[in-house]
ChimeraX commands (.cxc) that place a marker at each C-alpha (Angstrom):
marker #1 position 167.62,-126.88,64.94 radius 0.5
marker #1 position 170.74,-125.30,66.43 radius 0.5
marker #1 position 171.36,-123.90,69.90 radius 0.5
marker #1 position 172.87,-120.47,70.49 radius 0.5
marker #1 position 172.52,-117.28,72.51 radius 0.5
marker #1 position 171.72,-113.63,71.92 radius 0.5
marker #1 position 174.60,-111.20,72.28 radius 0.5
marker #1 position 176.95,-108.67,70.82 radius 0.5
marker #1 position 179.67,-109.82,68.43 radius 0.5
marker #1 position 182.49,-109.51,70.93 radius 0.5
marker #1 position 185.62,-111.60,71.33 radius 0.5
marker #1 position 184.38,-112.71,74.76 radius 0.5
marker #1 position 181.05,-113.95,73.39 radius 0.5
marker #1 position 182.66,-115.77,70.48 radius 0.5
marker #1 position 185.06,-117.47,72.88 radius 0.5
marker #1 position 182.27,-118.42,75.30 radius 0.5
marker #1 position 180.16,-119.85,72.48 radius 0.5
marker #1 position 183.03,-122.03,71.27 radius 0.5
marker #1 position 184.00,-123.25,74.74 radius 0.5
marker #1 position 180.44,-124.09,75.81 radius 0.5
marker #1 position 179.46,-125.76,72.55 radius 0.5
marker #1 position 176.94,-123.41,70.95 radius 0.5
marker #1 position 176.46,-123.61,67.19 radius 0.5
marker #1 position 175.09,-120.12,66.52 radius 0.5
marker #1 position 174.64,-116.59,67.81 radius 0.5
marker #1 position 171.82,-114.12,67.32 radius 0.5
marker #1 position 173.64,-110.82,66.91 radius 0.5
marker #1 position 172.48,-107.52,68.35 radius 0.5
marker #1 position 172.41,-105.06,65.45 radius 0.5
marker #1 position 171.25,-101.90,67.19 radius 0.5
marker #1 position 172.96,-98.60,66.35 radius 0.5
marker #1 position 176.29,-97.98,68.11 radius 0.5
marker #1 position 176.91,-101.69,68.69 radius 0.5
marker #1 position 179.74,-103.72,67.16 radius 0.5
marker #1 position 177.52,-105.54,64.67 radius 0.5
marker #1 position 175.04,-102.68,64.26 radius 0.5
marker #1 position 177.71,-100.30,63.03 radius 0.5
marker #1 position 179.56,-102.81,60.84 radius 0.5
marker #1 position 176.51,-103.93,58.84 radius 0.5
marker #1 position 176.01,-100.39,57.55 radius 0.5
marker #1 position 178.81,-100.90,55.01 radius 0.5
marker #1 position 179.52,-103.69,52.52 radius 0.5
marker #1 position 182.99,-104.15,53.98 radius 0.5
marker #1 position 181.61,-104.32,57.49 radius 0.5
marker #1 position 178.98,-106.89,56.55 radius 0.5
marker #1 position 181.67,-109.03,54.96 radius 0.5
marker #1 position 183.78,-108.73,58.10 radius 0.5
marker #1 position 180.91,-109.86,60.32 radius 0.5
marker #1 position 180.24,-112.91,58.14 radius 0.5
marker #1 position 183.92,-113.84,58.00 radius 0.5
marker #1 position 184.40,-113.36,61.76 radius 0.5
marker #1 position 181.47,-115.62,62.56 radius 0.5
marker #1 position 182.57,-118.21,60.00 radius 0.5
marker #1 position 186.07,-118.24,61.45 radius 0.5
marker #1 position 184.57,-118.83,64.89 radius 0.5
marker #1 position 182.58,-121.76,63.51 radius 0.5
marker #1 position 179.25,-120.11,64.31 radius 0.5
marker #1 position 176.10,-119.54,62.29 radius 0.5
marker #1 position 174.38,-116.16,62.45 radius 0.5
marker #1 position 170.93,-117.21,63.64 radius 0.5
marker #1 position 169.39,-113.75,63.30 radius 0.5
marker #1 position 170.13,-110.03,63.34 radius 0.5
marker #1 position 168.25,-108.32,66.16 radius 0.5
marker #1 position 167.16,-104.71,66.49 radius 0.5
marker #1 position 164.59,-104.20,69.25 radius 0.5
marker #1 position 162.99,-100.75,69.45 radius 0.5
marker #1 position 159.66,-98.92,69.65 radius 0.5
marker #1 position 158.79,-98.12,66.04 radius 0.5
marker #1 position 155.37,-96.74,67.03 radius 0.5
marker #1 position 156.84,-94.23,69.49 radius 0.5
marker #1 position 154.80,-91.01,69.70 radius 0.5
marker #1 position 158.12,-89.18,69.26 radius 0.5
marker #1 position 157.99,-89.27,65.46 radius 0.5
marker #1 position 161.60,-88.23,64.98 radius 0.5
marker #1 position 162.84,-91.08,67.18 radius 0.5
marker #1 position 160.48,-93.55,65.53 radius 0.5
marker #1 position 161.59,-92.54,62.03 radius 0.5
marker #1 position 165.26,-93.01,62.88 radius 0.5
marker #1 position 164.53,-96.47,64.26 radius 0.5
marker #1 position 162.45,-97.44,61.23 radius 0.5
marker #1 position 165.25,-96.42,58.88 radius 0.5
marker #1 position 167.77,-98.48,60.84 radius 0.5
marker #1 position 165.46,-101.49,60.79 radius 0.5
marker #1 position 165.29,-101.24,57.01 radius 0.5
marker #1 position 169.09,-101.20,56.86 radius 0.5
marker #1 position 169.22,-104.29,59.08 radius 0.5
marker #1 position 166.81,-106.10,56.73 radius 0.5
marker #1 position 168.91,-105.18,53.71 radius 0.5
marker #1 position 172.11,-106.22,55.50 radius 0.5
marker #1 position 170.61,-109.55,56.57 radius 0.5
marker #1 position 169.69,-110.30,52.97 radius 0.5
marker #1 position 173.20,-109.56,51.73 radius 0.5
marker #1 position 174.77,-111.58,54.56 radius 0.5
marker #1 position 172.64,-114.66,53.98 radius 0.5
marker #1 position 170.83,-114.30,57.33 radius 0.5
marker #1 position 167.20,-115.23,56.92 radius 0.5
marker #1 position 165.67,-113.72,60.06 radius 0.5
marker #1 position 165.54,-110.23,61.57 radius 0.5
marker #1 position 164.21,-110.14,65.14 radius 0.5
marker #1 position 162.56,-107.07,66.60 radius 0.5
marker #1 position 159.63,-105.50,68.45 radius 0.5
marker #1 position 156.44,-104.14,66.93 radius 0.5
marker #1 position 156.46,-101.11,69.20 radius 0.5
marker #1 position 153.48,-99.40,70.77 radius 0.5
marker #1 position 151.97,-96.03,71.58 radius 0.5
marker #1 position 151.77,-96.85,75.32 radius 0.5
marker #1 position 148.78,-94.64,76.11 radius 0.5
marker #1 position 146.63,-96.40,73.53 radius 0.5
marker #1 position 145.06,-99.86,73.50 radius 0.5
marker #1 position 146.21,-102.70,71.27 radius 0.5
marker #1 position 143.25,-102.06,68.95 radius 0.5
marker #1 position 144.07,-98.36,68.77 radius 0.5
marker #1 position 147.67,-99.19,67.85 radius 0.5
marker #1 position 146.67,-101.41,64.92 radius 0.5
marker #1 position 146.28,-98.60,62.31 radius 0.5
marker #1 position 149.71,-97.18,63.16 radius 0.5
marker #1 position 151.23,-100.66,63.03 radius 0.5
marker #1 position 149.74,-101.07,59.55 radius 0.5
marker #1 position 151.12,-97.71,58.43 radius 0.5
marker #1 position 154.63,-98.46,59.70 radius 0.5
marker #1 position 155.00,-102.15,58.91 radius 0.5
marker #1 position 153.26,-102.45,55.53 radius 0.5
marker #1 position 156.27,-100.99,53.68 radius 0.5
marker #1 position 158.68,-102.86,55.98 radius 0.5
marker #1 position 156.93,-106.15,55.19 radius 0.5
marker #1 position 157.10,-105.32,51.48 radius 0.5
marker #1 position 160.86,-104.76,51.79 radius 0.5
marker #1 position 161.27,-108.00,53.73 radius 0.5
marker #1 position 159.37,-109.92,51.06 radius 0.5
marker #1 position 161.56,-108.40,48.35 radius 0.5
marker #1 position 164.70,-109.36,50.27 radius 0.5
marker #1 position 163.41,-112.84,51.29 radius 0.5
marker #1 position 163.69,-111.98,54.99 radius 0.5
marker #1 position 161.46,-113.16,57.83 radius 0.5
marker #1 position 160.70,-110.53,60.48 radius 0.5
marker #1 position 160.16,-112.14,63.89 radius 0.5
marker #1 position 158.47,-110.06,66.60 radius 0.5
marker #1 position 159.44,-110.92,70.17 radius 0.5
marker #1 position 156.45,-111.19,72.50 radius 0.5
marker #1 position 157.83,-109.10,75.37 radius 0.5
marker #1 position 155.40,-106.37,76.55 radius 0.5
marker #1 position 158.32,-104.12,77.59 radius 0.5
marker #1 position 156.67,-102.79,80.73 radius 0.5
marker #1 position 157.85,-99.38,81.88 radius 0.5
marker #1 position 156.96,-96.76,84.52 radius 0.5
marker #1 position 154.46,-96.55,87.35 radius 0.5
marker #1 position 151.69,-97.19,86.55 radius 0.5
marker #1 position 153.22,-99.66,84.11 radius 0.5
marker #1 position 152.84,-99.10,80.39 radius 0.5
marker #1 position 154.06,-101.34,77.60 radius 0.5
marker #1 position 156.05,-100.26,74.54 radius 0.5
marker #1 position 155.63,-103.44,72.48 radius 0.5
marker #1 position 152.13,-104.46,71.39 radius 0.5
marker #1 position 153.19,-107.91,70.12 radius 0.5
marker #1 position 152.83,-109.73,73.44 radius 0.5
marker #1 position 149.57,-111.68,73.13 radius 0.5
marker #1 position 147.58,-113.81,70.66 radius 0.5
marker #1 position 145.02,-111.00,70.40 radius 0.5
marker #1 position 147.72,-108.61,69.23 radius 0.5
marker #1 position 149.27,-111.18,66.87 radius 0.5
marker #1 position 145.92,-111.74,65.19 radius 0.5
marker #1 position 145.42,-108.00,64.74 radius 0.5
marker #1 position 148.95,-107.49,63.41 radius 0.5
marker #1 position 148.72,-110.33,60.90 radius 0.5
marker #1 position 145.25,-109.14,59.85 radius 0.5
marker #1 position 146.17,-105.52,59.13 radius 0.5
marker #1 position 149.49,-106.50,57.48 radius 0.5
marker #1 position 148.71,-109.86,55.82 radius 0.5
marker #1 position 152.27,-110.69,54.83 radius 0.5
marker #1 position 153.99,-114.01,55.42 radius 0.5
marker #1 position 157.17,-112.00,56.00 radius 0.5
marker #1 position 155.84,-111.15,59.47 radius 0.5
marker #1 position 155.99,-113.73,62.23 radius 0.5
marker #1 position 157.05,-114.37,65.81 radius 0.5
marker #1 position 160.17,-114.72,67.87 radius 0.5
marker #1 position 158.45,-116.81,70.52 radius 0.5
marker #1 position 159.78,-116.37,74.06 radius 0.5
marker #1 position 157.85,-118.52,76.56 radius 0.5
marker #1 position 159.16,-116.62,79.59 radius 0.5
marker #1 position 156.88,-113.64,78.92 radius 0.5
marker #1 position 153.84,-115.76,78.13 radius 0.5
marker #1 position 154.38,-117.67,81.38 radius 0.5
marker #1 position 154.11,-114.71,83.75 radius 0.5
marker #1 position 151.35,-113.17,81.63 radius 0.5
marker #1 position 149.29,-116.31,82.22 radius 0.5
marker #1 position 149.18,-117.28,78.52 radius 0.5
marker #1 position 149.53,-120.95,77.59 radius 0.5
marker #1 position 152.88,-121.04,75.78 radius 0.5
marker #1 position 152.36,-124.60,74.51 radius 0.5
marker #1 position 148.98,-123.73,72.99 radius 0.5
marker #1 position 150.63,-120.71,71.36 radius 0.5
marker #1 position 153.04,-123.04,69.56 radius 0.5
marker #1 position 150.19,-125.13,68.12 radius 0.5
marker #1 position 148.08,-122.09,67.25 radius 0.5
marker #1 position 150.86,-120.07,65.59 radius 0.5
marker #1 position 153.38,-122.73,64.56 radius 0.5
marker #1 position 153.66,-121.59,60.95 radius 0.5
marker #1 position 154.33,-118.03,62.13 radius 0.5
marker #1 position 157.16,-118.92,64.51 radius 0.5
marker #1 position 160.40,-117.85,62.83 radius 0.5
marker #1 position 162.79,-117.76,65.80 radius 0.5
marker #1 position 162.89,-118.85,69.45 radius 0.5
marker #1 position 164.20,-117.09,72.54 radius 0.5
marker #1 position 164.90,-119.59,75.31 radius 0.5
marker #1 position 164.34,-117.85,78.64 radius 0.5
marker #1 position 162.77,-119.28,81.78 radius 0.5
marker #1 position 160.58,-117.63,84.42 radius 0.5
marker #1 position 160.31,-117.98,88.18 radius 0.5
marker #1 position 157.19,-116.70,89.94 radius 0.5
marker #1 position 157.97,-115.12,93.33 radius 0.5
marker #1 position 154.72,-116.01,95.03 radius 0.5
marker #1 position 155.24,-114.01,98.23 radius 0.5
marker #1 position 155.87,-110.87,96.18 radius 0.5
marker #1 position 152.84,-111.59,93.99 radius 0.5
marker #1 position 150.66,-112.04,97.08 radius 0.5
marker #1 position 151.86,-108.69,98.41 radius 0.5
marker #1 position 152.11,-106.58,95.24 radius 0.5
marker #1 position 149.36,-108.02,92.98 radius 0.5
marker #1 position 149.62,-108.59,89.25 radius 0.5
marker #1 position 149.49,-104.83,88.60 radius 0.5
marker #1 position 152.99,-104.33,89.97 radius 0.5
marker #1 position 156.43,-105.44,88.87 radius 0.5
marker #1 position 158.89,-107.56,90.81 radius 0.5
marker #1 position 156.78,-110.68,91.36 radius 0.5
marker #1 position 158.57,-112.68,88.68 radius 0.5
marker #1 position 162.13,-112.94,87.48 radius 0.5
marker #1 position 163.72,-114.36,84.36 radius 0.5
marker #1 position 165.95,-117.41,84.70 radius 0.5
marker #1 position 168.28,-119.52,82.61 radius 0.5
marker #1 position 166.38,-122.45,81.01 radius 0.5
marker #1 position 166.05,-125.23,83.57 radius 0.5
marker #1 position 166.18,-122.88,86.56 radius 0.5
marker #1 position 162.61,-121.63,86.34 radius 0.5
marker #1 position 159.21,-123.25,85.95 radius 0.5
marker #1 position 158.95,-123.97,82.20 radius 0.5
marker #1 position 159.01,-127.59,81.01 radius 0.5
marker #1 position 161.56,-127.32,78.21 radius 0.5
marker #1 position 161.22,-130.91,77.06 radius 0.5
marker #1 position 157.50,-130.32,76.52 radius 0.5
marker #1 position 158.19,-126.94,74.86 radius 0.5
marker #1 position 160.72,-128.35,72.38 radius 0.5
marker #1 position 158.51,-131.38,71.73 radius 0.5
marker #1 position 155.70,-129.01,70.70 radius 0.5
marker #1 position 158.06,-127.11,68.38 radius 0.5
marker #1 position 159.07,-130.35,66.71 radius 0.5
marker #1 position 155.44,-131.39,66.49 radius 0.5
marker #1 position 154.51,-128.28,64.44 radius 0.5
marker #1 position 157.57,-128.64,62.22 radius 0.5
marker #1 position 159.66,-125.80,63.54 radius 0.5
marker #1 position 163.10,-126.03,61.93 radius 0.5
marker #1 position 164.72,-122.80,63.10 radius 0.5
marker #1 position 167.16,-122.18,65.92 radius 0.5
marker #1 position 166.76,-121.84,69.68 radius 0.5
marker #1 position 168.66,-118.93,71.19 radius 0.5
marker #1 position 169.13,-118.32,74.91 radius 0.5
marker #1 position 168.37,-114.76,76.00 radius 0.5
marker #1 position 170.34,-114.52,79.22 radius 0.5
marker #1 position 168.64,-112.20,81.72 radius 0.5
marker #1 position 169.11,-114.31,84.84 radius 0.5
marker #1 position 169.88,-112.05,87.84 radius 0.5
marker #1 position 171.60,-114.91,89.69 radius 0.5
marker #1 position 174.07,-115.77,86.95 radius 0.5
marker #1 position 175.18,-112.25,86.08 radius 0.5
marker #1 position 178.49,-110.42,86.03 radius 0.5
marker #1 position 181.34,-112.87,86.50 radius 0.5
marker #1 position 178.84,-115.76,86.53 radius 0.5
marker #1 position 177.32,-114.86,83.13 radius 0.5
marker #1 position 179.07,-117.64,81.21 radius 0.5
marker #1 position 178.24,-120.11,83.97 radius 0.5
marker #1 position 174.58,-119.35,83.33 radius 0.5
marker #1 position 175.01,-119.85,79.59 radius 0.5
marker #1 position 176.70,-123.20,80.20 radius 0.5
marker #1 position 173.90,-124.36,82.52 radius 0.5
marker #1 position 171.26,-123.33,79.99 radius 0.5
marker #1 position 173.11,-125.14,77.21 radius 0.5
marker #1 position 173.44,-128.31,79.30 radius 0.5
marker #1 position 169.72,-128.31,80.08 radius 0.5
marker #1 position 168.44,-127.61,76.57 radius 0.5
marker #1 position 170.82,-129.72,74.50 radius 0.5
marker #1 position 169.45,-132.95,75.95 radius 0.5
marker #1 position 166.07,-132.27,74.30 radius 0.5
marker #1 position 167.29,-131.35,70.81 radius 0.5
marker #1 position 167.19,-133.98,68.07 radius 0.5
marker link #1:1,2 radius 0.2
marker link #1:2,3 radius 0.2
marker link #1:3,4 radius 0.2
marker link #1:4,5 radius 0.2
marker link #1:5,6 radius 0.2
marker link #1:6,7 radius 0.2
marker link #1:7,8 radius 0.2
marker link #1:8,9 radius 0.2
marker link #1:9,10 radius 0.2
marker link #1:10,11 radius 0.2
marker link #1:11,12 radius 0.2
marker link #1:12,13 radius 0.2
marker link #1:13,14 radius 0.2
marker link #1:14,15 radius 0.2
marker link #1:15,16 radius 0.2
marker link #1:16,17 radius 0.2
marker link #1:17,18 radius 0.2
marker link #1:18,19 radius 0.2
marker link #1:19,20 radius 0.2
marker link #1:20,21 radius 0.2
marker link #1:21,22 radius 0.2
marker link #1:22,23 radius 0.2
marker link #1:23,24 radius 0.2
marker link #1:24,25 radius 0.2
marker link #1:25,26 radius 0.2
marker link #1:26,27 radius 0.2
marker link #1:27,28 radius 0.2
marker link #1:28,29 radius 0.2
marker link #1:29,30 radius 0.2
marker link #1:30,31 radius 0.2
marker link #1:31,32 radius 0.2
marker link #1:32,33 radius 0.2
marker link #1:33,34 radius 0.2
marker link #1:34,35 radius 0.2
marker link #1:35,36 radius 0.2
marker link #1:36,37 radius 0.2
marker link #1:37,38 radius 0.2
marker link #1:38,39 radius 0.2
marker link #1:39,40 radius 0.2
marker link #1:40,41 radius 0.2
marker link #1:41,42 radius 0.2
marker link #1:42,43 radius 0.2
marker link #1:43,44 radius 0.2
marker link #1:44,45 radius 0.2
marker link #1:45,46 radius 0.2
marker link #1:46,47 radius 0.2
marker link #1:47,48 radius 0.2
marker link #1:48,49 radius 0.2
marker link #1:49,50 radius 0.2
marker link #1:50,51 radius 0.2
marker link #1:51,52 radius 0.2
marker link #1:52,53 radius 0.2
marker link #1:53,54 radius 0.2
marker link #1:54,55 radius 0.2
marker link #1:55,56 radius 0.2
marker link #1:56,57 radius 0.2
marker link #1:57,58 radius 0.2
marker link #1:58,59 radius 0.2
marker link #1:59,60 radius 0.2
marker link #1:60,61 radius 0.2
marker link #1:61,62 radius 0.2
marker link #1:62,63 radius 0.2
marker link #1:63,64 radius 0.2
marker link #1:64,65 radius 0.2
marker link #1:65,66 radius 0.2
marker link #1:66,67 radius 0.2
marker link #1:67,68 radius 0.2
marker link #1:68,69 radius 0.2
marker link #1:69,70 radius 0.2
marker link #1:70,71 radius 0.2
marker link #1:71,72 radius 0.2
marker link #1:72,73 radius 0.2
marker link #1:73,74 radius 0.2
marker link #1:74,75 radius 0.2
marker link #1:75,76 radius 0.2
marker link #1:76,77 radius 0.2
marker link #1:77,78 radius 0.2
marker link #1:78,79 radius 0.2
marker link #1:79,80 radius 0.2
marker link #1:80,81 radius 0.2
marker link #1:81,82 radius 0.2
marker link #1:82,83 radius 0.2
marker link #1:83,84 radius 0.2
marker link #1:84,85 radius 0.2
marker link #1:85,86 radius 0.2
marker link #1:86,87 radius 0.2
marker link #1:87,88 radius 0.2
marker link #1:88,89 radius 0.2
marker link #1:89,90 radius 0.2
marker link #1:90,91 radius 0.2
marker link #1:91,92 radius 0.2
marker link #1:92,93 radius 0.2
marker link #1:93,94 radius 0.2
marker link #1:94,95 radius 0.2
marker link #1:95,96 radius 0.2
marker link #1:96,97 radius 0.2
marker link #1:97,98 radius 0.2
marker link #1:98,99 radius 0.2
marker link #1:99,100 radius 0.2
marker link #1:100,101 radius 0.2
marker link #1:101,102 radius 0.2
marker link #1:102,103 radius 0.2
marker link #1:103,104 radius 0.2
marker link #1:104,105 radius 0.2
marker link #1:105,106 radius 0.2
marker link #1:106,107 radius 0.2
marker link #1:107,108 radius 0.2
marker link #1:108,109 radius 0.2
marker link #1:109,110 radius 0.2
marker link #1:110,111 radius 0.2
marker link #1:111,112 radius 0.2
marker link #1:112,113 radius 0.2
marker link #1:113,114 radius 0.2
marker link #1:114,115 radius 0.2
marker link #1:115,116 radius 0.2
marker link #1:116,117 radius 0.2
marker link #1:117,118 radius 0.2
marker link #1:118,119 radius 0.2
marker link #1:119,120 radius 0.2
marker link #1:120,121 radius 0.2
marker link #1:121,122 radius 0.2
marker link #1:122,123 radius 0.2
marker link #1:123,124 radius 0.2
marker link #1:124,125 radius 0.2
marker link #1:125,126 radius 0.2
marker link #1:126,127 radius 0.2
marker link #1:127,128 radius 0.2
marker link #1:128,129 radius 0.2
marker link #1:129,130 radius 0.2
marker link #1:130,131 radius 0.2
marker link #1:131,132 radius 0.2
marker link #1:132,133 radius 0.2
marker link #1:133,134 radius 0.2
marker link #1:134,135 radius 0.2
marker link #1:135,136 radius 0.2
marker link #1:136,137 radius 0.2
marker link #1:137,138 radius 0.2
marker link #1:138,139 radius 0.2
marker link #1:139,140 radius 0.2
marker link #1:140,141 radius 0.2
marker link #1:141,142 radius 0.2
marker link #1:142,143 radius 0.2
marker link #1:143,144 radius 0.2
marker link #1:144,145 radius 0.2
marker link #1:145,146 radius 0.2
marker link #1:146,147 radius 0.2
marker link #1:147,148 radius 0.2
marker link #1:148,149 radius 0.2
marker link #1:149,150 radius 0.2
marker link #1:150,151 radius 0.2
marker link #1:151,152 radius 0.2
marker link #1:152,153 radius 0.2
marker link #1:153,154 radius 0.2
marker link #1:154,155 radius 0.2
marker link #1:155,156 radius 0.2
marker link #1:156,157 radius 0.2
marker link #1:157,158 radius 0.2
marker link #1:158,159 radius 0.2
marker link #1:159,160 radius 0.2
marker link #1:160,161 radius 0.2
marker link #1:161,162 radius 0.2
marker link #1:162,163 radius 0.2
marker link #1:163,164 radius 0.2
marker link #1:164,165 radius 0.2
marker link #1:165,166 radius 0.2
marker link #1:166,167 radius 0.2
marker link #1:167,168 radius 0.2
marker link #1:168,169 radius 0.2
marker link #1:169,170 radius 0.2
marker link #1:170,171 radius 0.2
marker link #1:171,172 radius 0.2
marker link #1:172,173 radius 0.2
marker link #1:173,174 radius 0.2
marker link #1:174,175 radius 0.2
marker link #1:175,176 radius 0.2
marker link #1:176,177 radius 0.2
marker link #1:177,178 radius 0.2
marker link #1:178,179 radius 0.2
marker link #1:179,180 radius 0.2
marker link #1:180,181 radius 0.2
marker link #1:181,182 radius 0.2
marker link #1:182,183 radius 0.2
marker link #1:183,184 radius 0.2
marker link #1:184,185 radius 0.2
marker link #1:185,186 radius 0.2
marker link #1:186,187 radius 0.2
marker link #1:187,188 radius 0.2
marker link #1:188,189 radius 0.2
marker link #1:189,190 radius 0.2
marker link #1:190,191 radius 0.2
marker link #1:191,192 radius 0.2
marker link #1:192,193 radius 0.2
marker link #1:193,194 radius 0.2
marker link #1:194,195 radius 0.2
marker link #1:195,196 radius 0.2
marker link #1:196,197 radius 0.2
marker link #1:197,198 radius 0.2
marker link #1:198,199 radius 0.2
marker link #1:199,200 radius 0.2
marker link #1:200,201 radius 0.2
marker link #1:201,202 radius 0.2
marker link #1:202,203 radius 0.2
marker link #1:203,204 radius 0.2
marker link #1:204,205 radius 0.2
marker link #1:205,206 radius 0.2
marker link #1:206,207 radius 0.2
marker link #1:207,208 radius 0.2
marker link #1:208,209 radius 0.2
marker link #1:209,210 radius 0.2
marker link #1:210,211 radius 0.2
marker link #1:211,212 radius 0.2
marker link #1:212,213 radius 0.2
marker link #1:213,214 radius 0.2
marker link #1:214,215 radius 0.2
marker link #1:215,216 radius 0.2
marker link #1:216,217 radius 0.2
marker link #1:217,218 radius 0.2
marker link #1:218,219 radius 0.2
marker link #1:219,220 radius 0.2
marker link #1:220,221 radius 0.2
marker link #1:221,222 radius 0.2
marker link #1:222,223 radius 0.2
marker link #1:223,224 radius 0.2
marker link #1:224,225 radius 0.2
marker link #1:225,226 radius 0.2
marker link #1:226,227 radius 0.2
marker link #1:227,228 radius 0.2
marker link #1:228,229 radius 0.2
marker link #1:229,230 radius 0.2
marker link #1:230,231 radius 0.2
marker link #1:231,232 radius 0.2
marker link #1:232,233 radius 0.2
marker link #1:233,234 radius 0.2
marker link #1:234,235 radius 0.2
marker link #1:235,236 radius 0.2
marker link #1:236,237 radius 0.2
marker link #1:237,238 radius 0.2
marker link #1:238,239 radius 0.2
marker link #1:239,240 radius 0.2
marker link #1:240,241 radius 0.2
marker link #1:241,242 radius 0.2
marker link #1:242,243 radius 0.2
marker link #1:243,244 radius 0.2
marker link #1:244,245 radius 0.2
marker link #1:245,246 radius 0.2
marker link #1:246,247 radius 0.2
marker link #1:247,248 radius 0.2
marker link #1:248,249 radius 0.2
marker link #1:249,250 radius 0.2
marker link #1:250,251 radius 0.2
marker link #1:251,252 radius 0.2
marker link #1:252,253 radius 0.2
marker link #1:253,254 radius 0.2
marker link #1:254,255 radius 0.2
marker link #1:255,256 radius 0.2
marker link #1:256,257 radius 0.2
marker link #1:257,258 radius 0.2
marker link #1:258,259 radius 0.2
marker link #1:259,260 radius 0.2
marker link #1:260,261 radius 0.2
marker link #1:261,262 radius 0.2
marker link #1:262,263 radius 0.2
marker link #1:263,264 radius 0.2
marker link #1:264,265 radius 0.2
marker link #1:265,266 radius 0.2
marker link #1:266,267 radius 0.2
marker link #1:267,268 radius 0.2
marker link #1:268,269 radius 0.2
marker link #1:269,270 radius 0.2
marker link #1:270,271 radius 0.2
marker link #1:271,272 radius 0.2
marker link #1:272,273 radius 0.2
marker link #1:273,274 radius 0.2
marker link #1:274,275 radius 0.2
marker link #1:275,276 radius 0.2
marker link #1:276,277 radius 0.2
marker link #1:277,278 radius 0.2
marker link #1:278,279 radius 0.2
marker link #1:279,280 radius 0.2
marker link #1:280,281 radius 0.2
marker link #1:281,282 radius 0.2
marker link #1:282,283 radius 0.2
view
């Protein structure tokens, strides 16, 4: 179990990882990003692997987060094709996990999205199986607009059960991020025990509930919680990691830094604080 963070493959991130002590990075592989563009060619994939190796860092996962069930079919198709390229690249690069979203047609319920999820992800799961890749869905609801609508159905146990039922492939699993489960009121420790064998990657992000805002706005609004660096919110990370070890999780833990306090010039300070808090609980 190694500790890293999610980011672009930039000189600044590689330097920060080395200075702080991280052992891996989960690389953003979206189109028009450093890694996302390079992995489209054999030479580029080789360069990414060599760059990371030279920096002394493991590639924990390749990440491409998008709405693959978007009602805009042209947009959805382009995203699906890029996801397939990321899966193929990961296989050739020796990276075992591709992290992503399931997507969602936001005007439809989770149940109504299930047939479209099956249509889109059945062939993707087949490709992942062929390439020996695990696809890990992050459980962020991706709330947008007013009234809020989500663009990622994979945010709750109900949705996970439906997804794994309609596409019964072991290639599909979870990138578990407790920060989202926390503000959604879902027991993140129970989720580990219930879905342990389906957890393929971990995002380490904390959550702070802003009670005065919640009292004023209600749960139907946004702005009553904020994401924090691990150790600066309300999640018990020792208990969380203990549960992961209990179910036999052997993958990596990657900080997703979205802390509004430690941003800008303080970004690396936040990473260092998160590293210091988490590393004490790792075996």
